[in-house]
C-alpha positions in Angstrom: 108.7 187.6 83.0 108.8 185.0 80.2 110.1 181.5 80.5 112.8 182.5 78.1 113.8 185.4 80.4 114.0 183.0 83.5 116.2 180.6 81.4 118.4 183.5 80.4 118.9 184.6 84.0 119.7 181.1 85.1 122.1 180.7 82.1 124.0 183.9 83.0 124.2 182.9 86.7 125.4 179.3 86.1 127.9 180.4 83.5 129.4 182.9 86.0 129.6 180.3 88.7 131.2 177.8 86.3 133.7 180.4 85.1 134.8 181.2 88.7 135.1 177.5 89.3 137.2 177.2 86.2 139.6 179.9 87.5 139.8 178.0 90.8 140.6 174.7 89.0 143.3 176.6 87.0 145.0 177.6 90.2 144.9 174.1 91.6 145.8 172.5 88.2 142.9 170.1 88.6 140.0 169.3 86.3 137.9 167.1 88.5 136.4 169.8 90.7 133.9 170.7 88.0 132.3 167.3 88.2 131.5 167.7 91.9 129.6 170.7 90.8 127.2 168.7 88.6 124.7 167.9 91.4 125.3 170.9 93.5 125.1 173.3 90.5 121.5 172.0 89.7 120.5 172.5 93.4 121.7 176.1 93.3 120.0 176.8 90.0 116.7 175.2 91.3 116.6 177.5 94.3 117.8 180.4 92.2 114.9 179.9 89.8 112.4 180.0 92.7 114.1 183.2 94.1 114.3 185.0 90.7 110.6 184.2 89.9 109.6 185.3 93.4 111.4 188.6 93.2 110.6 189.6 89.6 107.2 188.0 89.1 105.2 186.2 91.7 106.3 186.5 95.4 103.9 183.8 96.6 105.4 180.4 97.4 103.7 177.3 96.1 103.9 174.1 98.0 104.7 172.3 94.8 107.7 174.5 94.3 109.0 173.9 97.8 108.5 170.1 97.5 110.5 169.9 94.3 113.3 172.1 95.4 113.6 170.0 98.6 113.6 166.8 96.5 116.3 168.0 94.1 118.3 169.2 97.0 118.3 165.6 98.4 119.4 164.3 95.0 122.2 166.9 94.3 123.7 167.2 97.8 123.8 163.4 98.1 125.5 163.1 94.7 128.0 165.8 95.4 128.9 164.2 98.8 129.3 160.8 97.2 131.6 162.3 94.5 133.7 164.3 97.0 135.1 161.4 98.9 138.0 161.8 101.3 140.6 161.1 98.6 138.9 163.5 96.3 140.5 166.5 98.3 144.0 164.9 98.2 144.6 163.7 94.7 142.9 164.1 91.3 141.0 161.2 89.8 143.3 159.5 87.3 140.5 159.5 84.7 140.6 163.3 84.6 144.4 163.5 84.8 144.4 161.3 81.5 141.8 163.7 80.1 144.1 166.6 80.8 147.1 164.8 79.2 145.0 164.1 76.1 144.3 167.8 75.7 148.0 168.8 75.7 149.6 171.9 77.1 146.6 174.1 76.5 144.3 171.8 78.5 143.0 174.6 80.7 141.7 176.7 77.8 140.3 173.7 75.9 138.6 172.5 79.1 136.7 175.8 79.4 135.3 175.5 75.9 134.7 171.7 75.8 133.8 170.8 79.4 133.0 173.7 81.7 130.6 175.7 79.5 129.0 172.7 77.9 128.4 171.3 81.4 126.8 174.6 82.5 124.4 174.4 79.5 123.7 170.7 80.0 122.7 171.3 83.7 120.0 173.8 82.6 118.8 171.5 79.9 118.2 168.4 82.1 116.6 170.5 84.9 113.7 171.5 82.5 111.1 170.0 84.8 112.3 172.1 87.7 112.4 175.3 85.7 108.9 174.6 84.5 107.7 174.1 88.1 109.4 177.3 89.4 108.0 179.3 86.5 104.3 178.4 86.6 103.8 175.8 89.4 100.1 175.4 88.7 97.3 174.9 91.2 97.9 175.2 95.0 96.5 171.8 95.7 98.5 168.6 95.2 97.0 165.7 93.2 97.6 162.1 92.2 100.5 162.9 89.8 102.3 164.8 92.5 102.1 162.0 95.0 103.0 159.4 92.3 106.1 161.6 91.3 107.2 161.9 94.9 106.9 158.1 95.4 108.9 157.3 92.3 111.5 160.0 93.2 111.9 158.6 96.7 112.0 155.0 95.3 114.7 156.1 92.9 116.6 158.0 95.7 116.6 154.9 97.9 117.7 152.5 95.1 120.6 154.9 94.2 121.7 155.5 97.8 121.6 151.7 98.6 123.5 150.8 95.4 126.2 153.3 95.9 126.6 152.4 99.6 126.7 148.6 98.8 129.4 149.2 96.1 131.4 151.4 98.5 131.4 148.7 101.1 132.3 146.0 98.6 135.3 147.9 97.2 136.6 148.6 100.7 136.8 144.8 101.6 140.3 143.3 101.2 140.6 141.0 98.2 137.8 142.6 96.2 139.9 144.8 94.0 139.4 142.8 90.8 136.0 141.2 91.8 132.6 142.1 90.6 129.7 143.0 92.9 126.8 140.7 92.0 124.7 140.8 95.2 121.7 142.7 96.4 120.6 145.4 93.9 123.5 144.6 91.7 122.2 141.2 91.0 119.1 142.7 89.3 120.9 145.0 86.9 124.5 146.1 86.3 123.8 149.8 87.1 121.2 150.0 89.8 122.6 153.4 90.9 122.0 154.9 87.4 118.5 153.3 87.3 117.7 154.9 90.6 118.9 158.3 89.2 116.7 158.0 86.2 113.7 157.1 88.4 114.2 160.4 90.3 114.2 162.5 87.2 111.1 161.0 85.7 109.5 161.3 89.1 110.2 165.1 89.0 108.8 165.2 85.5 105.5 163.6 86.7 105.2 166.4 89.2 106.1 169.0 86.5 103.1 167.8 84.4 101.0 169.7 86.9 102.8 173.0 86.2 101.1 175.2 83.6 102.5 173.8 80.3 104.8 171.5 82.2 104.5 168.7 79.7 107.1 170.2 77.4 109.8 169.6 80.0 110.1 165.8 79.2 113.3 166.4 77.3 115.2 166.9 80.5 114.8 163.5 82.0 114.9 161.9 78.5 118.3 163.7 78.0 119.5 162.5 81.4 118.5 158.9 80.5 120.4 159.1 77.2 123.5 160.4 79.0 123.5 157.3 81.2 122.8 154.9 78.4 125.1 156.3 75.8 128.0 157.9 77.8 128.1 157.0 81.5 127.4 153.2 81.2 129.6 152.9 78.2 132.6 154.5 79.9 132.1 152.5 83.1 131.7 149.2 81.3 134.8 149.7 79.1 136.8 150.4 82.2 135.4 147.4 84.2 136.0 144.9 81.5 139.7 145.9 81.5 140.0 145.8 85.3 137.8 142.9 86.4 138.2 139.6 84.6 134.7 138.3 85.6 132.9 141.4 84.2 132.3 139.7 80.8 130.3 137.0 82.6 128.4 139.5 84.6 127.4 141.3 81.3 126.2 138.0 79.9 124.1 137.1 82.9 122.7 140.5 84.1 120.6 143.1 82.4 122.3 146.5 81.7 120.0 149.1 83.3 116.5 147.9 83.8 116.2 145.3 86.6 115.5 141.8 85.6 112.2 140.4 86.6 112.3 137.9 89.5 111.6 134.3 88.4 108.0 134.4 89.5 107.1 137.3 87.3 108.8 136.0 84.1 105.7 134.3 83.1 104.0 137.7 82.8 106.8 138.7 80.4 106.3 135.7 78.3 102.5 136.2 78.3 102.9 139.8 77.3 105.3 138.8 74.4 102.9 136.2 73.2 99.9 138.7 73.0 101.8 141.5 71.2 100.7 142.0 67.6 104.3 141.5 66.3 103.5 141.5 62.7 101.1 144.5 62.8 103.8 146.5 64.7 106.4 145.5 62.1 104.2 146.5 59.2 103.4 149.9 60.7 107.1 150.4 61.6 108.1 149.5 58.1 105.8 152.1 56.6 107.4 154.8 58.6 111.0 153.5 58.0 110.5 153.4 54.2 108.6 156.8 54.0 110.3 159.4 51.8 108.3 162.3 53.4 111.1 164.9 54.0 110.1 165.8 57.5 109.5 162.2 58.7 112.6 160.7 57.2 114.8 163.6 58.4 113.4 163.4 62.0 113.9 159.6 62.1 117.5 159.8 60.7 118.5 162.7 63.0 117.2 161.0 66.1 118.8 157.7 65.0 122.2 159.4 64.4 122.1 161.3 67.7 121.3 158.1 69.7 123.4 155.6 68.0 126.1 157.6 66.2 126.6 155.2 63.2 129.9 155.6 61.4 128.9 157.0 58.0 132.5 157.8 57.1 133.0 154.2 56.1 129.7 154.2 54.0 129.4 154.9 50.3 127.3 158.0 51.2 128.8 159.9 54.1 126.2 162.7 54.3 122.9 161.6 56.0 121.0 164.1 53.8 121.8 161.9 50.8 119.5 159.0 52.0 116.0 158.8 50.6 114.5 157.3 53.7 115.4 156.0 57.1 115.5 152.5 55.7 117.9 153.7 53.0 120.3 154.8 55.7 119.7 151.6 57.8 120.6 149.4 54.8 123.5 151.5 53.7 126.5 150.0 51.8 130.1 150.2 52.8 132.9 151.6 50.7 134.8 148.8 49.0 138.0 149.6 50.9 136.3 150.0 54.4 136.9 146.4 55.5 140.0 144.5 54.6 139.3 140.8 54.2 141.6 137.8 54.9 141.1 135.4 51.9 142.8 132.5 53.4 140.8 129.2 52.9 141.4 128.4 56.6 140.1 131.7 58.0 136.3 132.2 58.5 135.5 135.9 58.6 132.6 137.5 60.4 129.6 137.8 58.1 128.2 140.9 59.9 128.9 143.6 62.3 127.6 142.8 65.8 128.1 141.2 69.2 128.7 137.4 69.8 125.9 136.2 72.0 126.8 132.5 72.1 129.0 129.9 70.4 130.2 126.3 70.8 129.9 122.7 69.7 126.5 121.4 68.7 126.1 118.4 71.0 123.3 115.9 70.6 121.7 118.4 68.2 121.4 121.1 70.8 122.5 124.7 70.8 122.3 127.5 73.4 120.5 130.8 72.8 121.3 132.0 76.2 122.8 130.4 79.4 120.6 127.5 80.6 118.2 128.2 77.6 118.7 125.6 74.8 117.0 124.8 71.6 117.1 121.9 69.0 118.8 122.0 65.7 116.0 120.1 64.1 113.5 122.8 65.1 115.8 125.5 63.7 116.4 123.8 60.3 113.3 121.6 59.8 115.3 119.5 57.3 116.8 116.1 58.2 119.2 116.2 55.4 120.7 119.5 56.4 120.5 118.6 60.1 122.8 115.6 59.6 125.5 117.9 58.3 125.7 120.1 61.4 124.4 118.0 64.2 128.0 117.4 65.6 129.4 120.7 64.3 129.7 124.2 65.6 127.6 127.4 65.9 128.2 131.1 66.4 125.3 133.5 67.1 125.8 137.2 66.4 123.3 139.9 67.4 123.2 143.1 65.3 122.3 146.2 67.3 120.6 149.2 65.6 124.0 151.1 65.3 125.6 148.3 63.3 126.1 147.9 59.6 123.2 145.7 58.5 124.3 143.9 55.4 125.2 140.2 55.6 128.2 138.7 53.7 129.5 135.2 53.0 132.3 134.2 55.4 134.0 131.7 52.9 134.1 130.9 49.2 131.8 128.2 48.1 128.7 127.1 46.1 125.1 127.8 47.3 123.4 124.4 47.7 120.1 125.4 49.3 118.0 128.4 50.4 114.8 128.5 52.3 112.5 130.8 54.2 110.7 129.8 57.3 107.5 131.7 58.3 107.0 132.4 61.9 106.6 135.0 64.7 108.5 138.2 65.1 109.5 138.2 68.8 112.2 140.6 70.1 115.7 139.1 70.1 117.0 141.3 72.9 118.9 139.7 75.8 115.8 139.7 78.1 113.8 137.7 75.5 116.6 135.2 74.8 116.8 134.4 78.6 113.1 134.1 79.1 111.4 132.8 75.8 112.3 129.1 75.2 113.5 128.3 71.6 112.9 131.8 70.4 115.0 131.4 67.3 113.0 128.5 66.1 109.8 130.4 66.6 110.8 133.5 64.5 110.8 134.1 60.8 114.2 133.2 59.4 116.0 132.7 56.1 118.5 129.9 55.5 121.3 129.7 53.0 123.6 126.6 52.9 127.0 126.8 51.2 129.5 124.0 50.3 133.0 125.3 50.7 136.4 123.6 49.9 137.1 122.6 53.5 133.7 122.8 55.2 129.9 123.1 54.8 128.4 126.1 56.4 124.9 127.5 56.9 123.9 131.1 57.5 120.5 131.6 59.2 119.2 135.2 59.3 116.6 135.5 62.1 113.8 138.0 61.8 112.5 139.9 64.9 110.1 142.6 66.0 110.2 145.3 63.4 112.4 143.1 61.2 110.0 141.6 58.7 112.2 141.7 55.5 115.4 139.9 54.9 116.3 140.7 51.3 118.7 138.3 49.4 121.5 139.5 47.0 119.9 138.1 43.9 116.9 140.4 44.3 117.9 143.6 42.5 114.6 145.2 43.1 114.3 146.0 46.8 110.8 147.5 46.5 109.2 144.1 46.1 106.5 143.1 48.5 106.9 140.4 51.2 105.4 137.6 49.2 107.8 138.2 46.3 110.7 138.2 48.8 109.6 134.9 50.2 109.3 133.4 46.7 112.8 134.5 45.9 114.2 132.7 49.0 112.3 129.6 48.0 113.7 129.6 44.3 117.2 130.6 45.3 119.7 132.3 43.0 120.1 131.4 39.3 122.8 128.9 38.6 125.3 131.6 37.3 125.0 133.2 40.8 125.4 130.2 42.9 129.2 130.3 43.1 130.1 132.9 45.7 133.3 134.6 47.0 134.2 135.3 50.6 133.0 138.8 51.5 130.3 138.9 48.8 127.0 140.3 50.0 124.4 137.8 50.9 121.6 140.2 51.7 120.5 142.7 54.3 118.1 143.1 57.2 115.5 145.9 57.2 116.1 146.7 60.9 118.5 144.7 63.1 118.3 141.1 64.2 120.5 138.0 64.5 122.8 135.8 62.4 123.4 132.1 63.3 126.4 130.6 61.6 126.5 126.8 61.5 129.8 124.9 60.6 130.1 121.2 59.8 132.3 118.9 61.8 134.7 118.1 59.0 137.4 120.4 60.5 138.6 121.3 63.9 137.6 124.8 65.3 140.1 127.1 66.8 138.2 129.3 69.2 140.9 131.9 69.7 138.9 134.6 68.0 135.7 133.8 69.8 134.3 135.1 73.1 130.8 136.0 74.3 129.9 139.7 74.3 132.8 140.4 71.9 132.1 143.0 69.3 133.0 141.9 65.8 133.0 143.5 62.4 132.4 142.1 59.0 135.7 141.1 57.4 137.7 140.3 60.5 138.7 136.7 61.3 136.2 134.9 63.4 137.3 131.3 63.3 140.6 129.6 62.4 139.9 126.1 60.7 142.3 123.2 61.3 142.4 119.9 59.6 141.3 116.9 61.7 
């Protein structure tokens, strides 16, 4: 029997079970029973794979098969028991009731096509290491990878169990309904239960590497990791932000998925960041990003669109096939009507799409890149004259994630007074780096553009980062220029006829994502109504309301 034949048997079996479960859900008029089958279904398919293979092909039982099936049973049964809490059998989870309501009167039929059958297929895709191990388990003797995989799996199982148990106990305590658990495992990252789950699947993959041809099965744990990152975590955090007032602070202070290093190990992280060949990595990445090779650019674009789901409907070119390279897609332009702009002189619009990471008054020439991590304005600007303008002003820092639109625009009308490019390193500007590396923004390459507006002076600083080695200004029509020519353009600035700019006009663009720091002079009062940390903003929307002093 071929691997395809085994997969076909399992597909037919699982689809049949799911169809029966769908019929049961129909009689009970409930949708949430299918989600209790997620873990249990994978357990059933795992043992079924071993039985089918034994009956139709090789009746001998390998120790590796038995170990993996026992491990996945631990995972699946614990997960199903965790989901099927006491209230589960009494009342439907409101989330799935809302899902039913959104589907309308034909929710049952729609759920079969959009939930039940896709879930059955997804179960078989993520369990690729288990299928591989049951198909051709490899040598009889266990080796280092087997033991390493078992250790990683059991470590992940312990983390997930303890995290879920701690959260359950926390939620049961009186007065904790709107509070956030920040103790124990939940102090290291915001989703230790998901982190533990991911560890278990990659542990299984390590064991599967001992199966004959088992290396191919990596896509199962990879897919599981992406489900947590792009679906599960997103849904949980959207819900938690609404229900728990302190969750925003928790997001700012704690890593999303991968546990933060204890204080004593942070020096290792800093050391590692310092020895990385940032510029070489950036040059190599740039070569691939700008490549017009059909296979390479199509692969990069398809992977990027799958992971980040950029909104191409608001772009000038809506079809990803129209882009000549990955970089061409990344630096795409918007349709003129995509973003309405408030042209009031007292309204400062967001210059970019991104997330606000920090903001506030500049006191004693000091800004924050992260909580408890300050840096000096003089180190950022390296110009006494410009520093004097902003030393008692305000700042807003916006991080551009890969999924964001990456062109930069002017937030107010005005006249360009100065432009400058600062050479430097290309450290990563992710949250972990901001919290660990002191004065990171002052160390990285960055471009500065100062504008004199009617009410205020402002400065836009575009910060480079790992794999972001080019910040192209608007007065450069030829984007194929080399790095030296781009630096020269920043030093010279635009021609006089281009120095007067309008709100919303394009300033330039990043090749890959990074950070924008907006500095505002102290000549007006700042209304912070539109500002909050971790808030997602879009180019064109009002960021700041200016008031006369």
